C-alpha positions as CSV (number, residue, x, y, z in Angstrom):
1,M,103.0,86.1,126.2
2,Q,99.4,84.9,125.8
3,F,96.6,86.1,123.5
4,E,94.9,87.5,126.6
5,D,97.9,90.0,127.0
6,L,97.0,91.5,123.7
7,K,93.7,93.0,124.8
8,L,91.6,91.0,122.5
9,K,87.9,90.6,123.4
10,R,86.5,87.2,124.6
11,Q,84.9,86.3,121.3
12,F,88.1,86.5,119.6
13,L,89.9,84.7,122.3
14,N,87.4,81.9,122.0
15,A,87.9,81.8,118.2
16,V,91.7,81.6,118.6
17,A,91.3,78.7,121.1
18,D,88.8,76.9,118.7
19,L,91.4,77.1,116.0
20,G,94.0,75.5,118.2
21,Y,96.4,78.4,118.7
22,S,98.0,78.4,122.1
23,S,100.2,81.6,122.0
24,P,100.7,84.4,119.6
25,T,103.6,84.5,117.1
26,P,106.2,87.2,117.1
27,I,104.6,89.1,114.3
28,Q,101.2,89.0,116.2
29,I,102.8,90.2,119.4
30,Q,104.3,93.2,117.6
31,A,101.5,94.0,115.1
32,I,98.2,93.4,117.0
33,P,98.6,96.4,119.6
34,R,99.8,98.8,116.8
35,V,96.8,97.9,114.5
36,L,94.4,98.2,117.5
37,A,96.0,101.7,118.1
38,G,95.0,102.7,114.5
39,Q,98.6,102.9,113.2
40,D,99.5,102.2,109.6
41,V,101.9,99.2,109.7
42,I,104.4,97.5,107.4
43,G,104.9,93.9,108.4
44,V,107.8,92.0,106.9
45,A,107.5,88.4,107.8
46,Q,107.8,85.0,106.1
47,T,104.8,83.0,105.3
48,G,103.7,80.5,108.0
49,T,104.5,83.1,110.7
50,G,100.9,84.0,111.5
51,K,100.8,87.2,109.8
52,T,97.1,86.8,108.6
53,G,96.0,86.7,112.2
54,A,98.3,89.6,112.9
55,Y,96.1,92.0,110.9
56,V,92.7,90.1,110.8
57,L,92.2,89.8,114.6
58,P,92.7,93.5,115.5
59,L,90.8,94.8,112.6
60,L,87.8,92.6,113.3
61,Q,87.9,93.7,117.0
62,K,87.7,97.4,115.8
63,L,84.6,96.6,113.7
64,K,82.2,96.1,116.7
65,G,79.6,94.0,114.8
66,R,77.6,94.5,111.6
67,H,77.3,97.9,109.8
68,E,74.8,98.9,107.3
69,G,75.7,96.1,104.8
70,Q,78.6,98.0,103.3
71,P,82.2,96.8,103.5
72,R,84.4,98.4,106.2
73,I,87.6,96.4,105.6
74,A,89.1,95.4,102.2
75,I,91.9,93.0,102.0
76,L,93.7,92.8,98.7
77,V,95.8,89.7,97.7
78,P,97.5,88.7,94.4
79,T,95.8,85.2,93.7
80,K,92.5,83.5,94.1
81,E,94.0,80.8,96.2
82,L,95.4,83.2,98.6
83,A,92.1,85.1,98.7
84,L,90.3,81.9,99.7
85,Q,92.7,81.2,102.4
86,V,92.4,84.6,103.8
87,H,88.7,84.5,103.6
88,S,88.7,81.2,105.5
89,A,90.9,82.7,108.2
90,V,88.5,85.8,108.5
91,Q,85.6,83.3,109.0
92,G,87.4,81.5,111.6
93,F,88.4,84.5,113.6
94,A,84.9,86.0,113.4
95,A,83.2,82.7,114.2
96,H,81.8,84.1,117.5
97,T,80.6,87.3,116.0
98,S,78.1,88.5,113.5
99,I,80.8,89.8,111.2
100,R,80.3,88.6,107.5
101,S,83.1,88.2,105.0
102,L,83.0,87.7,101.2
103,V,85.7,86.6,98.7
104,L,85.8,88.4,95.4
105,V,88.0,86.8,92.7
106,G,88.1,86.3,89.0
107,G,87.8,83.0,87.2
108,V,84.0,82.8,87.9
109,G,81.1,85.1,86.6
110,P,80.6,88.2,88.7
111,K,76.8,87.7,89.1
112,T,77.0,85.5,92.2
113,Q,79.3,88.0,93.9
114,I,77.1,91.0,93.0
115,A,74.2,89.1,94.7
116,A,76.2,88.4,97.7
117,L,77.4,92.0,98.1
118,E,73.7,93.1,97.9
119,G,73.2,90.9,100.9
120,G,75.7,92.9,102.8
121,C,79.1,92.2,104.4
122,E,81.7,93.8,106.6
123,V,84.9,92.3,105.2
124,V,85.9,91.8,101.5
125,V,88.9,89.7,100.5
126,A,89.7,90.4,96.9
127,T,92.1,90.3,93.9
128,P,92.7,93.8,92.6
129,G,91.2,93.2,89.2
130,R,87.9,91.8,90.5
131,F,87.7,94.5,93.2
132,M,87.8,97.2,90.4
133,E,85.5,95.4,88.1
134,L,82.7,95.1,90.7
135,Y,83.4,98.8,91.8
136,L,82.9,100.0,88.2
137,K,79.7,97.9,87.9
138,G,78.4,99.7,91.0
139,A,78.2,96.6,93.0
140,L,81.0,97.2,95.4
141,V,80.5,100.4,97.5
142,T,83.8,101.7,99.2
143,K,82.8,104.9,100.8
144,K,82.4,103.2,104.3
145,L,86.0,101.5,104.1
146,H,88.1,102.5,107.0
147,A,90.8,99.9,106.7
148,M,92.8,98.6,103.7
149,V,95.3,95.7,103.6
150,L,97.8,94.7,101.0
151,D,98.8,91.2,101.7
152,E,101.7,89.5,99.8
153,A,102.6,93.0,98.4
154,D,105.9,91.7,96.9
155,R,104.0,89.2,94.9
156,M,101.5,91.8,93.7
157,M,104.4,93.9,92.4
158,D,105.9,90.8,90.6
159,M,102.5,90.1,89.0
160,G,102.2,93.7,87.7
161,F,99.2,94.9,89.9
162,M,100.6,98.5,90.6
163,P,98.2,100.2,88.0
164,Q,95.1,98.4,89.5
165,L,96.3,99.3,92.9
166,R,96.6,103.0,92.0
167,D,93.2,102.8,90.6
168,I,91.8,101.4,93.9
169,L,93.5,104.1,95.9
170,E,91.6,106.7,93.9
171,V,88.2,105.2,94.7
172,I,88.5,104.5,98.4
173,P,88.2,107.1,101.3
174,R,91.5,109.0,101.9
175,K,90.8,108.8,105.7
176,R,91.7,105.1,106.4
177,Q,94.0,102.7,108.2
178,N,96.5,101.1,105.9
179,L,98.4,97.8,106.4
180,L,101.0,96.2,104.2
181,F,102.4,92.8,104.7
182,S,105.1,91.1,102.7
183,A,107.6,88.3,102.9
184,T,110.3,90.6,101.3
185,F,110.8,94.3,101.0
186,P,112.5,95.2,97.7
187,Q,112.5,98.6,96.3
188,R,109.3,98.2,94.2
189,V,107.4,97.4,97.5
190,E,108.9,100.3,99.3
191,R,107.7,102.6,96.5
192,L,104.3,101.1,96.9
193,A,104.5,101.7,100.7
194,D,105.3,105.3,100.1
195,E,102.2,105.9,98.1
196,F,99.9,103.7,100.1
197,L,100.8,104.4,103.9
198,L,101.1,107.5,106.0
199,W,103.8,107.5,108.6
200,P,103.9,103.7,109.0
201,T,105.4,101.6,111.7
202,R,107.7,98.9,110.2
203,I,107.8,95.5,111.9
204,E,110.4,93.0,110.6
205,V,110.3,89.7,112.4
206,T,113.0,88.1,110.3
207,P,115.3,89.5,107.9
208,E,113.7,89.8,104.5
209,G,114.6,87.0,102.1
210,T,115.5,84.7,104.9
211,P,114.3,81.1,104.7
212,V,112.4,79.7,107.7
213,A,115.0,78.3,110.1
214,S,112.8,75.1,110.7
215,V,113.4,74.0,107.1
216,D,116.3,71.9,106.2
217,Q,117.5,72.8,102.6
218,Y,119.4,70.7,100.2
219,V,120.8,71.3,96.6
220,V,121.0,68.0,94.6
221,R,122.6,67.9,91.2
222,A,121.1,65.7,88.5
223,P,122.2,65.5,84.8
224,N,118.8,65.5,83.1
225,V,115.0,65.5,83.6
226,Q,114.6,61.8,83.9
227,T,117.2,61.6,86.7
228,K,115.4,64.4,88.5
229,I,112.2,62.3,88.2
230,N,114.0,59.3,89.5
231,A,115.2,61.3,92.5
232,V,111.7,62.6,93.2
233,L,110.5,59.0,93.4
234,H,113.3,57.9,95.6
235,W,112.5,60.7,98.1
236,L,108.7,60.0,98.1
237,L,108.8,56.2,98.0
238,D,111.9,55.6,100.2
239,S,113.1,58.7,102.1
240,H,109.6,60.1,103.0
241,P,107.1,57.4,102.3
242,D,104.4,58.8,104.5
243,S,104.9,62.5,104.0
244,R,102.9,65.1,102.1
245,A,105.0,66.8,99.4
246,L,104.6,69.9,97.3
247,L,106.6,69.8,94.1
248,F,107.2,72.9,92.1
249,V,108.1,73.0,88.4
250,R,108.8,75.8,86.0
251,T,106.4,75.1,83.2
252,K,103.0,73.5,82.6
253,E,104.7,70.9,80.4
254,D,107.0,69.9,83.2
255,A,104.0,69.6,85.5
256,K,102.2,67.2,83.2
257,R,105.3,65.1,82.6
258,V,106.2,64.9,86.3
259,R,102.7,64.2,87.3
260,Q,102.3,61.3,84.8
261,A,105.5,59.7,86.0
262,L,104.6,59.9,89.7
263,E,101.0,58.6,89.1
264,E,102.6,55.4,87.6
265,A,104.4,54.8,90.9
266,V,101.8,56.2,93.4
267,P,98.4,55.9,91.7
268,K,95.5,58.3,92.8
269,Q,98.1,60.1,95.1
270,V,99.1,63.0,92.8
271,A,97.2,66.2,92.0
272,E,98.4,68.9,89.5
273,I,97.7,72.8,89.4
274,H,98.7,75.5,87.0
275,S,97.2,78.5,85.3
276,N,95.7,76.5,82.6
277,K,93.6,74.5,84.9
278,A,90.0,75.7,85.5
279,Q,89.5,77.4,88.9
280,H,87.1,74.7,90.3
281,T,89.8,72.1,89.2
282,R,92.6,74.0,91.0
283,L,90.3,74.3,94.1
284,A,89.4,70.7,94.1
285,A,93.1,69.7,93.9
286,M,94.0,72.1,96.8
287,A,91.1,70.7,98.8
288,Q,92.4,67.1,98.2
289,F,95.9,68.0,99.3
290,R,94.8,69.9,102.3
291,A,92.5,66.9,103.5
292,G,95.4,64.4,102.8
293,D,93.5,62.7,100.1
294,V,96.5,63.0,97.8
295,R,100.1,62.9,98.9
296,V,101.7,65.0,96.3
297,L,100.7,68.3,94.6
298,V,102.6,69.3,91.6
299,S,102.4,73.0,90.9
300,T,103.8,75.9,89.0
301,D,104.3,79.2,90.8
302,V,100.7,80.1,90.5
303,S,100.1,78.4,94.0
304,A,103.4,79.2,95.7
305,R,101.8,81.7,98.0
306,G,98.3,80.3,98.1
307,I,99.1,77.1,100.1
308,D,98.8,77.0,103.8
309,V,98.9,73.4,104.7
310,P,101.0,73.0,108.0
311,E,101.1,69.2,107.3
312,T,103.2,69.7,104.3
313,E,106.6,68.0,105.2
314,V,108.6,68.1,102.0
315,V,109.0,70.7,99.2
316,I,110.8,69.8,96.1
317,N,112.0,72.4,93.5
318,F,112.2,70.3,90.2
319,N,113.8,73.5,88.8
320,V,115.7,76.4,90.4
321,P,113.4,79.4,90.7
322,R,114.6,82.4,88.7
323,M,114.2,84.7,91.7
324,S,115.5,84.3,95.2
325,D,112.2,85.5,96.5
326,D,110.4,82.7,94.8
327,Y,112.8,80.3,96.3
328,V,112.0,81.5,99.9
329,H,108.4,81.4,99.2
330,R,108.4,78.0,97.8
331,I,110.3,76.4,100.7
332,G,108.3,78.4,103.0
333,R,105.4,76.0,102.2
334,T,106.8,73.6,104.7
335,G,108.2,74.2,108.3
336,R,105.1,75.9,109.2
337,A,103.2,76.2,112.5
338,D,106.1,75.2,114.8
339,R,106.7,72.1,112.5
340,S,110.1,71.2,110.8
341,G,110.3,70.6,107.0
342,M,112.6,69.4,104.3
343,A,113.3,71.3,101.0
344,Y,115.2,69.7,98.0
345,T,116.2,71.7,95.0
346,L,117.2,69.7,91.9
347,V,119.8,71.3,89.7
348,D,120.7,70.3,86.2
349,P,123.4,72.2,84.1
350,T,121.0,74.7,82.9
351,D,119.9,75.6,86.5
352,E,123.4,76.6,87.6
353,V,123.0,80.3,86.8
354,A,119.8,80.6,88.5
355,L,121.1,78.8,91.5
356,S,124.1,81.4,91.7
357,R,121.6,84.3,91.7
358,V,119.6,82.7,94.5
359,L,122.5,82.0,96.7
360,E,123.9,85.4,96.2
361,R,120.6,86.9,97.7
362,L,120.5,84.5,100.6
363,P,122.3,85.1,103.9
364,V,125.2,82.6,104.5
365,D,123.5,80.9,107.3
366,G,120.2,80.6,105.2
367,R,121.6,78.9,102.2
368,P,121.0,75.3,101.2
369,E,123.6,72.5,101.8
370,D,124.9,70.4,98.9
371,L,123.7,66.9,98.9
372,E,125.1,63.9,96.8
373,L,122.5,62.1,94.6
374,S,121.7,58.9,96.5
375,M,123.2,55.6,95.0
376,Q,119.8,54.2,94.9
377,V,118.7,56.7,92.3
378,D,118.9,55.5,88.7
379,R,121.2,57.9,86.7
380,A,119.5,58.0,83.3
381,E,121.5,58.8,80.1
382,T,120.7,62.3,78.7
383,P,119.0,61.8,75.2
384,P,120.6,63.7,72.4
385,W,117.6,66.0,72.0
386,E,117.9,67.1,75.6
387,A,121.6,67.5,75.6
388,K,121.3,69.8,72.6
389,A,118.5,71.8,74.2
390,M,120.7,72.1,77.4
391,A,123.6,73.3,75.3
392,R,121.5,75.9,73.6
393,T,120.2,77.2,77.0
394,I,123.7,77.4,78.5
395,D,124.9,79.1,75.3
396,F,122.2,81.6,75.6
397,Q,123.0,82.2,79.3
398,K,126.6,82.9,78.5
399,R,125.8,85.3,75.7
400,K,123.4,87.2,78.1
401,A,126.1,87.5,80.6
402,D,128.6,88.4,78.1
403,P,127.5,90.1,74.8
404,T,130.9,89.5,73.3
405,Y,130.7,85.7,73.9
406,K,130.2,83.7,70.7
407,G,129.2,80.1,71.4
408,A,128.4,77.1,69.3
409,F,124.9,78.5,68.6
410,H,125.6,82.1,67.7
411,E,124.1,83.4,64.5
412,K,126.6,83.3,61.7
413,K,127.0,86.3,59.4
414,K,126.0,85.9,55.7
415,K,128.7,86.2,53.2
416,K,128.5,89.0,50.8
417,G,127.2,88.3,47.4
418,G,124.7,85.7,48.8
419,G,127.5,83.4,50.0
420,R,129.4,82.9,46.6
421,S,132.5,84.7,45.6
422,S,132.4,86.6,42.3
423,G,134.7,83.9,40.7
424,S,132.3,81.2,41.5
425,K,129.2,82.6,39.6
426,R,127.8,80.2,37.1
427,R,128.1,81.1,33.5
428,K,125.2,81.7,31.4
429,R,124.5,78.9,29.0
430,S,124.7,80.0,25.4
């Protein structure tokens, strides 16, 4: 099937061709006709499957040009990075029309966005918090909205946006078209869909929680942090010397440590983003990675769903994600746009519990393979402080799984009498 078969108008066919897309993806084939028909739609599809185009193209076609300066379409997303990505997609698909799009996100003062809204637009791409802030200031007028999209709905639920979403549903017209797109469809997203959509059509391109088939996945066990760093250096310098890589870590401290180690080996080729970084710094790092100016982007989960760089060939999980959904989203950053990809997950003794949870949630044919640590990787000794920290973590994991378990670090009960028997009390001096 070709885009022409989806009854898209010439200006959108030209835009699709300009962007280099030759044929529609499965989610686009199923969603575009239903959105054009005015149906409420639930789309369950992995990232990298073209789902943004699946809702943006038909909604833009239904706009028919500019309208009185007030927004007609609102697209809500969980993060600033994803908002900028979707906004860029809207601009690309609308390139041969007069349709205007604005991105409304936090992290910057609202004055510029208020001024932009006064200039008029047809589409707003926003995070829920900034959407409500601008509405309450009277800058964002919602009475002309006829379509609302929730993108990455599962991530919105993970980030606790349900109260803001309910507030938004109270201030937008009841008569509207609703679209919800998500990579997974757990119960919390199903409850959101029940509140948000009316008699929706559900489209599921791939089973929820299934990793992209074009990604080769491997689990590699390493005894400590330094050995993990050595493995990363081996993959980047020896196994994939020319590849662009995205490296996910659990904490900001890990991000800093890993970045510093990588910079010594590949100077000026590593960027780092996490929630403590200013927005302009994060955007600059993303732009460098997207342009290929840096080879490696080290990130916490803040950017897991906001990166759409088809040239990303390698994803490395420095730690096992705590949730299987996060695992699927992380490795979904590679193997995009008909490309293949590699995903490595490093596992130390404290990661085994999280790995078991991830494997339980994945289908058998979607699980990663075990891969032995290469003989070329230096196996560092575990320093005493790290060994003790690991033992404490494992002890905590076991006690959490079994409340009756008493490990080496359980809290000891105090003896009665302050720890001395009555016979050991000191005698008063005369």
